[in-house]
N, C-alpha and C positions, 0 to 999 in steps of 0.2 A: 546215115542217109544223107545224100547229097542235097543242097539247098533247092536245086531245080526240081528234084523229085517231090519235095514237100510243096512246092509252088504247083507243080502239076496236079498233085492230089487235090489241093484246094480249087485249082482251075476247074477240075471236073465235078466239083461239088461234093466230095467226100469230106467227112469230119476229120480233123487232125487230132492226133493223141497229145496228151499233156507233154510227153518227151519231145515230139516233133515241134510243138510250139515253143517250148523252152530252148531247144537246140537252135532253132531259126532265129528267135528274137534275142537271145543271149549272144548269139554270133553277130547280129546286126549291131548290138550295143557295142561289142568289142572291136568292131571293124573288120571281122573276119567275112562277114557278108557285106557285099558292096550296096551302094544306093539303088542300083538299077535292079537287083534282084528284090530288095525290099519294096520297091516301087510296083514291082510285078505281083508281089504278095499282096500289097494293099489293094491293088486293082481286082485280084481275084477275090478277095474277101468282100470288096465292094459289090461285085456282081453275084457272089454266091452266099454271102452271109455266113454266120457261125451259130453253132448251138451255144446253149448256155454254159455247158461245160468248157467249150473252147474260149468263150469270152472271159470266163473265170480264171482260166489258166493263163491267158494273155494279161489280164489284169494283174495276176499275181506276179508274173515275170517282170512287168513294167514296174510294179511297186517295189519289188526287191532289187531292182537294178541300182538303187540309191539308197539313201539314208531312211531309216525308220524312226520316228519320234518314239522315245521311251517315256510313256506317261505313267509308269507303274508307281512314282513317287507321289502322284496327286492322290489325295484321300478321298475326292468326291467322284461320283460318277461322271464319265466324260461323254460329251456329244458335240457335233458340228452340224452345221447347215450348209448345203450348197445350192446356189441358184444358177440355172443355165443362162442368165443374163437378159437384161431388158432395159427400157428407158425410164429413168427415175427411180431405179431399184436400190434404195438405201437401207433396205431391210436389216443387212447385217450390223449396221452401226447401231441400231436400236436394239436388235434381238440378243446379241452377245452379252451386254450388261444386264439386260432385263432377265434373261434365263439364269444368269449367274447368281441373281439375288436369291434364288430359290434352291441354293446348295448344289448346284451342278457346275462342273468345270467346262469351259467352253474354249478349247484351242483352235483358233481360226486361222487357217492358212489360206489367204486370198489371193486373187489375181488382179492384173491390170486390165483396163478397157482396150478394145481393139474395134475399129469401125465405129458404128454409132452406139454400140453398148458401152455403158460405163463400167468401171473397175472399182471395186471397194478400196483397194490400195490408193488408187488417184484420189479418191474422195477424202480418205482419213489423212493422206499426206498433205492436204490443204491446211491442216493445223500446223502452225509453226513449231518446228522442232520435233514433231512426231517421227519416230523411228520405226520403219518396217523391216528393217534388216537385223533383227535380233538373232543372236546364236541360240541353239536349242536350250542351253542351260538358263540363259536370260529369259527366254520365252516362257519356260516353265516357272521361273520365280515370280514373273508378272501374274501368271495365272494362279499361283499360290497365294499371292497377296490380294488379288481382287477378283478372282474367279474367271476371268476372261482375258484374251489378248488377240489382237489381230496383227499379223505379220504377213510378209510376202514369201513366195516360194524360193527356195534356194536352189543353185545350180545342182545340188546333189538330190534333189527330190524327183524321183521317177525319171532319170536322165534319158532312158530309152524312150520314153513318151515323148520328151521334148525333141529328140532327134527325128522320131517318126512322124510326129505333127508337122515339123518343118517340111518333111518329104511330101506328106499328104497334101500340104497347102499348094504345092506347085505341080501335083499330079492329078489333081480334080477328084480326090478321094476323101475329102473332109466329110461330106454328108453320108456317112456310114454309121448305122446305129452300133454294130459290134464295136468299131473303132472309136466312136464318141464315147461309148460306155467305158471301155477299157482306159481311155485317156483320163476321163474325169475321176473314175473310181480308183485308179492307181494312185493318184495324188492325194484324194481325200482319205483313202484307206491307210496311206503311209503315215498319218497322223496318229494311228492307233487309238481312235476313240472307240467307246463301246457301242456307240449308236450314231446314226446319221440320218438327217432328215433332208429331203430334196425338194426345191421349189422348181418345178419343170413348168417353163412358160411356153405359151403359144400365142400366135397372133402376128401382126405386121411388125411389131417391135421386137420379136423373139427370133431366135435361131430356128426354132421349129414353127413353120407358119400354119400348120393344121394340127386340129386337136388330135387326129389319128397319129401324126408323127409324134407328138409330145407324149400321147399315152403309151405308144411302143417304147419310147425311150425310157419313160418312168418305169414301166414294168420290167424292162431288161436291167436297169441299174439296181432296182429293188431285189430282183432275183439274184444277181451277181453278189450283192452285198449279203444276202442271205447265206449264200454258198461259202462266203468267206467269213462267216461267223459274227456278222455285225447285225444289231437290231435296226430294221430299216423301215422308213416310211417315206412316201412321196405325195406331193400336193400338186395338182395340175391347176395353174392360175392364168388368168387372161392378160394379155399384154397387147391388146389392140389400142389402148390409150396409155400415156405414161402413167406411172404409179406415183401418187402423191401430186404436189403442186410445184415441184421444182425439178429441173434437170441441169446437171452440171457437176461441180466437184464441191468448192466451198459452200455453194448455195444448198446443195443437199446435205452437207454437215450441218448447216444452220436449221434446216427442216428437221433433221433427226434430233437435234437438241430441243426444238420445240415439242417434238413427238414424246420425247422422254419427260417433258414437263406435263404430259397429258393433253397436249394441243395439237395432236397429229391428224392429218387427214383421215377420212373415214376408210377410204381404200387401203391406204398404207397401213393403218393400224390393224385392219382386219387380217390382212396377209401376215402380219407380224405375229398377232396373237394365235392365229391358226397354227403357224409353224412352231412357235414357242410352246404352245399346249401340247403338241406331239412330242417335242423334245423332252418335256417334263414326264410324259407318259412313258416314252421308251426308255428312260432312266430310272423309272420306278419312283419318282418324286411325286407323282399324282396318280390317283386311281382312275381318273377319267378326264377327257378333254375339258369338260365343263368346269371340274374342280380346278384344273390347271390354269384355266383361263381367269378364274376369279383370283387365283394367286398372283397371276402376273399383272392383272389390273390394280391389285392393292399395291404392288411394287411401284408401279407408275404413280399412283395417288400419293404414296407416302414420301415420294422423293428419292427413294433407295435406288431405283434404276439410274436416275441422273447422277447420283453420287457415284455409283460404280463406274459410270462412264467417265467422269472427271478423274477418278482415281487411275483408270487405265491410261488416259491420256498423259497424266503426270508421270506414271511409271515408264512410258515410252519415251520420256523426253519431251513431250509436248507441252504447250502453254495451256494449263488448265483454266486460265482466265477467259478462254473463248467460251466456255460453258456459260458464263454469266453475261459476257460481252462479246456477242458474235462479230461485232465490228472489227475485232482483232483478226479475223479471217481475211484472206485476200479479197479485195474489192476491185471490181471493174471500173474502168474510166467512164463509160457511157451506160446509161440506163434509159432505153427507149420503150415505151408502151406501144403495144400492137393494136390499132383501133379495129374493131369489128366492122367489116364492110357492110353489114345489114343487121337490122334488128330480128330476133327470134330465139330459137332454142338450139344449143350446141347438140348436134345429131352425131357427130364423130369428131374425134381428134386423133388423127392417124399417128400412132406412135413412131412408125418408121420416118415419116416425114418431119416429125418434131425432132427426132434424133439427129436427122441430117442437118437441121437448122443449127443444132449444137455443134455438129462437126465443122459447119462453116465458121463458127465462133473460135474454134481451136480447143474445145472441151474434150474432144477425143483425139484418137490418132489413127492414121491410115497404116503405119508400119509399127512394129514393136518397138523400134528404137526412137520413135518420135516423142517428143515432150508435150505434155498438155498444159494448157493455160487453166490454173486452178480457180481463177477469179471469174471467167466468163460462164455464161449458162442462161437459164430461164427461170423466172420465178412467177408466182401468182398465176399459174396455168388455170384456165377454165376447164371444167369437167363435162363429160357428156351429160346431158339432161338440164344443164344450168340455162338460164335465160339471160340474154344480153341485149342491150340497146345499141343501136347504130353508134359506132364511135367508142363504145365501152372497151377496155383493154381485154384482149384475149390472153395475153401473157406480158410480161416485161422482159424485154431482151437486154442482158448485160454483156456488154462487148468492150473490145479494145478501142474501137473507133466506130464513128459514125457509118461509114461505108459497110463495114461488117454487120453492124447491127441492122441496116436497112435490108440487107441481103437476106439475113436470117428471118426478118420479119415477113418478107415476101413468101418464104418457104412455109412460115407458120399459117399465114392466111390461106395458103394453098392446100394446107393440111387439115384444116378445120372446116367442117361443113355445118352451116347454119340453116335451119328450116323451121317448120311448124311444130316439130317434135314427132310427127308421125313416121319419120324415117329412121328412129333410133332402133338400132338391132339389140334386142334384150339378150344380154350374155352374162352368165353368172361369173363373179369374180373368182370363186373358188369352185372349180368345175367337179373335181372328185379327189378322192384320197386313194393311194395305192399302199396297201399296208403289207409288210413283210410277215414272214411266218412267226417272228419272234414278239 
């Protein structure tokens, strides 16, 4: 069948067969189908959508277009977690070593930040010497030694997805649930873990701005994972204010270390423990979420989770001394408190605006090839519901210079609403769970 016939079929709202999807996207990956036809197909999918069968077939083609991780040598059950991204989301740094304490292997292939959302790789690369470019055999050896490893995506991981995403980015077809699902799931399923837990965020600091959009994405990804033989669960979480009390790179590593010591912010720990409990239940290491949570809390109290993190850092070539002395992490030249313009209660701390303040500082990137500044960011963020006096710090800006710090401070003041407390919108942090058939 000619590529234009397949495009025509999708344009007219018909479901494509597995063979048609495989023929078209394998052809695009090989170069036999040009960008202009792939762009037409992406736009047809954007407007016409795809069935679950179609999305699963597209995910499978993308996943099999590159390397698949062979986890068969790992003796423990395998599970990973994926977040759709947010502001201050350092959960993976805490979650991987924490879950590994309970006899589960966590092979975590993570990404970099783009725009205002941070990336796990950018955060963990703040640790001097930490390598995220391990080869598959090195990756598996680290997991065998300490139960977890966090590395970056290789060029051979779902290359068709990488090619198609670049095309979607310049053809206004990024916000398509079928294409988003296939993009995320093809990379995560290439890890070959037995189970996958998804943190699907909604709100001003998330990719999905509305709860309905996030719910649709969560249900679609869980369904596709089910169809591809994985045990799946998703959690919808609020991202209308930053998670935890820091935003940046090195500063989020420092907060993660405090969390592993049992000193984490309440919202950060709640999301971490809910996701971790589901990971243990899906892998059969716990009979219930409540039992799993008790196990995880015990690993925090005993110091075992912190020891796993230290060991993982060491095995990756990083300086394990940062765990005991975070002053070894990159430090900014300027630290500027942001005074509250009035006394009252924090009624809103807009995650989007605060993320943009960090972008001003250089903590994020506008383009994939941009470098991030690991030292800059925000710490001691005030949370919604907290009372402040006039002049009390809303946050401390960590910057390269005074000018950047003042520009970021202005953005933070504009992003925080202070009132009498009556204007607080009551939103649950954990909105709901979407559970797979397994």
